[in-house]
C-alpha positions as CSV (number, residue, x, y, z in Angstrom):
1,X,3.9,-29.6,25.6
2,X,3.0,-26.7,27.9
3,X,3.3,-23.1,26.7
4,X,2.8,-19.8,28.6
5,X,1.3,-17.0,26.4
6,X,3.0,-13.7,26.6
7,X,0.3,-11.6,25.0
8,X,2.2,-8.2,24.9
9,X,0.7,-4.7,25.6
10,X,-0.5,-4.2,22.0
11,X,-2.0,-7.7,22.0
12,X,-3.9,-7.1,25.2
13,X,-5.2,-3.6,24.2
14,X,-5.7,-3.8,20.5
15,X,-5.2,-7.3,19.1
16,X,-7.1,-9.7,21.3
17,X,-8.2,-11.6,18.2
18,X,-4.6,-12.2,17.2
19,X,-3.9,-13.8,20.6
20,X,-7.0,-16.0,20.2
21,X,-5.8,-17.1,16.8
22,X,-2.4,-17.9,18.2
23,X,-3.8,-20.0,21.0
24,X,-6.1,-21.9,18.6
25,X,-3.2,-22.7,16.2
26,X,-1.0,-23.9,19.0
27,X,-3.8,-26.0,20.6
28,X,-4.4,-27.7,17.3
29,X,-0.7,-28.6,17.2
30,X,-1.1,-30.3,20.6
31,X,0.1,-27.6,23.0
32,X,-1.4,-26.8,26.4
33,X,-1.6,-23.0,27.0
34,X,-1.6,-21.0,30.2
35,X,-1.6,-17.3,30.9
36,X,0.6,-16.0,33.7
37,X,-1.5,-13.2,35.2
38,X,1.5,-11.4,36.6
39,X,2.7,-10.4,33.2
40,X,3.0,-6.7,32.4
41,X,4.9,-4.6,29.7
42,X,8.2,-6.2,28.9
43,X,10.0,-2.9,29.5
44,X,11.1,-2.3,26.0
45,X,9.8,1.3,25.7
46,X,11.8,2.2,28.8
47,X,14.9,0.2,27.7
48,X,14.9,1.8,24.2
49,X,14.6,5.3,25.7
50,X,17.6,4.7,28.0
51,X,15.7,4.3,31.3
52,X,17.6,1.3,32.6
53,X,16.3,1.2,36.1
54,X,12.7,1.3,34.9
55,X,13.4,-1.4,32.4
56,X,15.0,-3.6,35.1
57,X,11.9,-3.2,37.3
58,X,9.6,-4.4,34.4
59,X,12.0,-7.2,33.6
60,X,12.1,-8.5,37.2
61,X,8.3,-8.7,37.2
62,X,8.3,-10.6,33.9
63,X,11.0,-12.9,35.0
64,X,9.2,-13.8,38.2
65,X,5.9,-14.3,36.2
66,X,7.4,-16.6,33.6
67,X,10.3,-18.5,35.1
68,X,8.2,-21.5,36.0
69,X,7.1,-21.9,32.4
70,X,8.2,-24.6,30.1
71,X,8.1,-22.4,27.0
72,X,7.2,-18.8,26.5
73,X,5.6,-17.9,23.2
74,X,4.5,-14.4,22.0
75,X,2.9,-13.1,18.8
76,X,5.6,-10.4,18.6
77,X,9.2,-10.7,17.5
78,X,9.9,-7.3,19.1
79,X,8.8,-8.4,22.5
80,X,10.5,-11.8,22.3
81,X,13.6,-9.9,21.3
82,X,13.3,-7.8,24.5
83,X,13.3,-11.0,26.6
84,X,16.6,-11.8,25.0
85,X,18.0,-8.5,26.3
86,X,17.1,-9.3,29.9
87,X,20.4,-11.0,30.8
88,X,22.3,-7.9,29.7
89,X,20.2,-5.7,32.0
90,X,21.6,-7.5,35.0
91,X,25.3,-7.8,34.3
92,X,26.2,-6.6,37.8
93,X,23.6,-8.9,39.5
94,X,24.5,-12.5,39.1
95,X,21.4,-13.9,40.7
96,X,19.0,-12.0,38.5
97,X,21.2,-12.5,35.4
98,X,21.0,-16.2,35.8
99,X,17.2,-16.1,36.2
100,X,16.9,-13.7,33.2
101,X,19.0,-16.1,31.1
102,X,16.8,-19.0,31.8
103,X,13.7,-17.0,30.8
104,X,15.4,-15.7,27.7
105,X,16.4,-19.2,26.6
106,X,12.9,-20.5,26.5
107,X,11.2,-17.5,24.9
108,X,10.1,-17.7,21.2
109,X,8.1,-15.7,18.7
110,X,5.1,-17.7,17.4
111,X,6.4,-18.8,14.0
112,X,9.9,-19.4,15.4
113,X,8.4,-21.8,17.9
114,X,6.1,-23.6,15.5
115,X,8.9,-24.2,13.0
116,X,12.0,-24.6,15.1
117,X,10.6,-26.3,18.3
118,X,7.5,-28.1,17.1
119,X,9.1,-28.9,13.8
120,X,5.9,-28.0,11.8
121,X,5.8,-26.1,8.5
122,X,2.2,-26.7,7.4
123,X,-0.5,-25.9,10.0
124,X,-3.3,-26.7,7.5
125,X,-4.3,-23.1,6.9
126,X,-6.3,-21.9,3.9
127,X,-6.4,-18.2,2.9
128,X,-7.0,-17.4,-0.8
129,X,-5.4,-14.0,-1.5
130,X,-2.4,-12.2,-3.0
131,X,-0.2,-11.2,-0.1
132,X,3.1,-9.8,0.7
133,X,5.1,-10.0,4.0
134,X,6.8,-7.3,6.0
135,X,9.8,-8.5,8.0
136,X,10.0,-6.6,11.3
137,X,13.3,-5.2,12.4
138,X,13.5,-6.8,15.8
139,X,12.5,-10.2,14.6
140,X,15.1,-10.1,11.9
141,X,17.9,-8.3,13.7
142,X,17.5,-9.3,17.3
143,X,16.0,-12.7,17.0
144,X,17.9,-13.5,13.8
145,X,14.8,-15.1,12.5
146,X,14.1,-14.7,8.8
147,X,12.9,-18.1,7.5
148,X,10.1,-19.3,9.8
149,X,7.3,-17.0,8.6
150,X,8.0,-17.8,5.0
151,X,8.1,-21.6,5.6
152,X,4.7,-21.4,7.1
153,X,3.2,-18.9,4.6
154,X,4.4,-20.9,1.7
155,X,2.3,-23.8,2.9
156,X,-0.9,-21.8,3.3
157,X,-3.4,-23.2,0.7
158,X,-4.6,-20.5,-1.7
159,X,-2.1,-17.9,-0.7
160,X,0.1,-16.3,-3.4
161,X,3.0,-14.7,-1.6
162,X,4.5,-11.8,-3.6
163,X,7.9,-10.2,-3.0
164,X,8.0,-6.9,-1.2
165,X,10.7,-4.4,-2.3
166,X,13.1,-3.4,0.5
167,X,11.1,-5.7,2.8
168,X,14.0,-5.5,5.4
169,X,13.4,-1.7,5.8
170,X,11.9,-0.4,9.0
171,X,8.2,0.6,8.8
172,X,8.9,3.7,10.9
173,X,7.3,2.6,14.1
174,X,10.3,1.7,16.3
175,X,8.3,2.2,19.5
176,X,9.1,5.6,20.9
177,X,10.9,6.5,17.6
178,X,7.5,7.1,16.0
179,X,6.6,9.6,18.7
180,X,10.0,11.4,19.0
181,X,10.7,11.5,15.3
182,X,7.2,11.8,13.8
183,X,8.1,13.4,10.4
184,X,10.8,10.9,9.7
185,X,8.6,8.0,10.8
186,X,5.8,9.3,8.5
187,X,8.1,9.2,5.5
188,X,9.3,5.7,6.3
189,X,5.8,4.3,6.6
190,X,4.8,6.1,3.4
191,X,7.6,4.4,1.6
192,X,6.6,1.0,3.1
193,X,3.0,1.5,2.0
194,X,4.1,2.5,-1.5
195,X,6.1,-0.7,-1.9
196,X,3.2,-2.7,-0.6
197,X,1.0,-1.2,-3.3
198,X,3.7,-1.8,-6.0
199,X,3.8,-5.5,-5.0
200,X,0.3,-6.0,-6.3
201,X,-0.8,-7.6,-3.0
202,X,-4.2,-7.0,-1.5
203,X,-3.1,-8.3,1.9
204,X,0.0,-7.3,3.9
205,X,1.1,-9.8,6.6
206,X,3.4,-9.1,9.5
207,X,4.4,-10.9,12.7
208,X,4.7,-7.9,15.0
209,X,1.9,-5.9,16.6
210,X,3.9,-2.6,16.4
211,X,4.4,-2.9,12.7
212,X,0.8,-4.0,12.2
213,X,-0.5,-1.0,14.0
214,X,1.8,1.5,12.3
215,X,1.3,0.3,8.7
216,X,-2.4,-0.4,9.0
217,X,-2.9,3.0,10.6
218,X,-1.3,4.7,7.6
219,X,-3.0,2.5,5.0
220,X,-6.4,3.1,6.6
221,X,-5.8,6.9,6.9
222,X,-4.8,7.0,3.2
223,X,-7.8,4.9,2.2
224,X,-5.7,2.2,0.5
225,X,-7.4,-1.0,-0.6
226,X,-5.0,-3.3,1.3
227,X,-5.8,-5.4,4.4
228,X,-3.2,-5.8,7.1
229,X,-3.1,-9.1,9.0
230,X,-1.0,-10.6,11.7
231,X,0.5,-13.9,10.6
232,X,-1.5,-15.7,13.4
233,X,-4.7,-14.7,11.6
234,X,-3.5,-16.2,8.4
235,X,-2.3,-19.4,10.1
236,X,-5.6,-19.9,11.8
237,X,-7.7,-19.4,8.7
238,X,-9.7,-22.3,7.4
239,X,-11.8,-23.1,4.3
C-alpha cells in the first residue's frame, strides 16, 4: 500500500522526530511512503481567519501536490480536517471542487488510517508509563474520530492509560486564536494542565502538533514534571 506523507508545518519545523516515528510505524505495517515535495501549509490559518482567497491558493497547491497519491496520511487531526474542508472552498468552481473532493476522500490522520484502513489495533509498541490522552478539537469535531487513538493506546504494552477530566475541552491553541485571544487561551491551557496533573499521569499524549506545542510549552514554562508526547512517538516505542 502506497502512502503520501503530509508532514504539516509544525511537523516540518518543530517535530521532525514525530514524522520519522510515523514513517517507521507505517513501514513496519507494510506501507510504502513517499513525500510530495510540492506540499506547503494546508491553508488552515488563512481559512480560520476568514481569508478565503488565500486559503484557496494554498488548497490548490496541496491538491495538485497530492491528487496522484493513493492515500494521504498526516500526524495531525487538525490538518487532516482542513483537507476535508477543501471541497467547500470551491463551491462555485466545479472542476476544482471535484479535484478537492478526491483528495479529501483519501486523507487520514495517522491513528485513523492505522485502525480504519489497515485494520490494525496493536502495532507492537512498548511504553511503560502512566499516561493520559488529550483529544484535539479538530480531530474529534471535524474528523469525527474519537476511538482510534484509544484502540491503539490500549494495546501498548506497559502503558497505563488514565482518564483526563474534560478531555474534550480545547487546550486553548486554536491556531490564530492563541495569538488573537492570548489571555483567554492562557486560562484554557492552564485548566488543561491542571487536569493533567490531577489525573496522576506522568505523560500526556496527543495526536495533534498544535495541541502538543501549546500544552508542552505551558508545562515546560511552569516546570511541571509531565512529559508531552505525540502518539506516533508512543506507537513507535519498543522495549
